[in-house]
C-alpha positions, 0 to 999 in steps of 0.5 A: 903186312897186310892190316888185319890180320889176326892169330889163329889160336886166338879165335873162338871167343866174340868177347875177345874178337876186338882184341884179336884184330887189334893183334894183328900182324903179329906170330905165325899162322895168321888170317885175314880179317875175312878168314879170322871171321869165317872161323870165329862163326864156325868156332864160337860157343853159342848159349843156345839150347841143343840144336842141329845146324844141318836139319831141313825141318824146324823140327829137326833143327831143335830136336824135342828129345834134346830139349826135354830128357826121357827121364823128364819127359816120363814125369810131365803129368798131363791129366789136368791140362787134357781135362780143362782142355775138354771141359770150361770148368776144369779150366776155370780151376786152372786158371783160378790156380793161376796157370799160365795164359800161355798154357791156357790160351793153347788147349786148342793145341791139344784136342785135335781130332784124330790126333792122339799121339799129337795132342800128348806131345804137345801137352806135355810140352806146354806142362813143361813149359809150365815149369820152365816158366816157374822157375823163371819167375822163382826169386834168386834167394829160392833158387840159392837154396834149392840144391841144398833141399831140392825136395822141398824146392820142388813141393813149393813149386810143383815142378817135378823132383827129377826136372828140378835137378835138370833145371838146377844142372842146365840154369844154375852152377855151384855159388862161389860167393855164398855168404853162409859158404854153403857149399850147395848153394846155387847161382844163376848168371845172366848167362843161365838166365838166357838160356833159359829164355832160350828154351822158353822160345823155342819150346813156345815155337815148337807148340805153335808149330814154329810159326809164333806170335811172340806177344803172348810169350813176352808177357809170360816172361814180363818182357817186351817183345822188343826184349825178345827179339834178340834172343829169337834172332839168336836161336836163328827166328825170322821176325816178320810183320803181319799184314793189316788184313792178316791182323784183322783177321786175328782181332783188333789190328791196333792192338801189339797182339798179332803184329809179328810172325816169327819163324825158324828157317832151315838149315839153321843160320845164325847171326855172324860176327861182322866187322864195319869200318871204324866199328870194329867187331860185334855180333 
């Protein structure tokens, strides 16, 4: 029997792909390596926000109403952000309150003439991003206790209660190792944290019309652009180096800011599991 065949029923878990390829030649329902890869790529459960693989626009690829649920959308207060977009003194107030620089640097996005509906939509996305950044920066011990008293967590962080509940459901799980045996304690795995980062990146791309500079998002998340590159790639995004002329137009061409442009080609194409002779499966 040929080498490089795997059992069909074992597919779908990227973590076990290497084992699958080593098990070639056993039992029925056997597939070639190429067939196995095709099925694994179609079956893998990806740790990314809700998406539509068949969408032909970036907006449709990551539908906004699936990223920010209706009950969350209704609880986003955009009044102070809209005021800051109109008056410099109101912007300074937010700056003094440690409002995220990523948000404040995009106030121009919510004062587009003749686009009231678009301005409101972008303002809500920016406010939601502010809450995501706050949750991302919250210490683990505070997140752990949030399940027992979400109201207090809401008061301490400024995140509306309904959004706190959504974040706890989406980005944490019930803790099984809490030393106090608190059944409402929450834990946050690396997978949860990665998903939280991915939400930030997708919504940042959305507010930037899917032509983004990853530099200030990296600053906001206290990461490097290189650290964020795999997350963008996992979302189906593409990195492009800007020309020196483009960078001059944006400012100082010798700085890291403006060096890269991130886009979202459609239809979505996620990174595939591949094999290389002697290297085994990888992503």
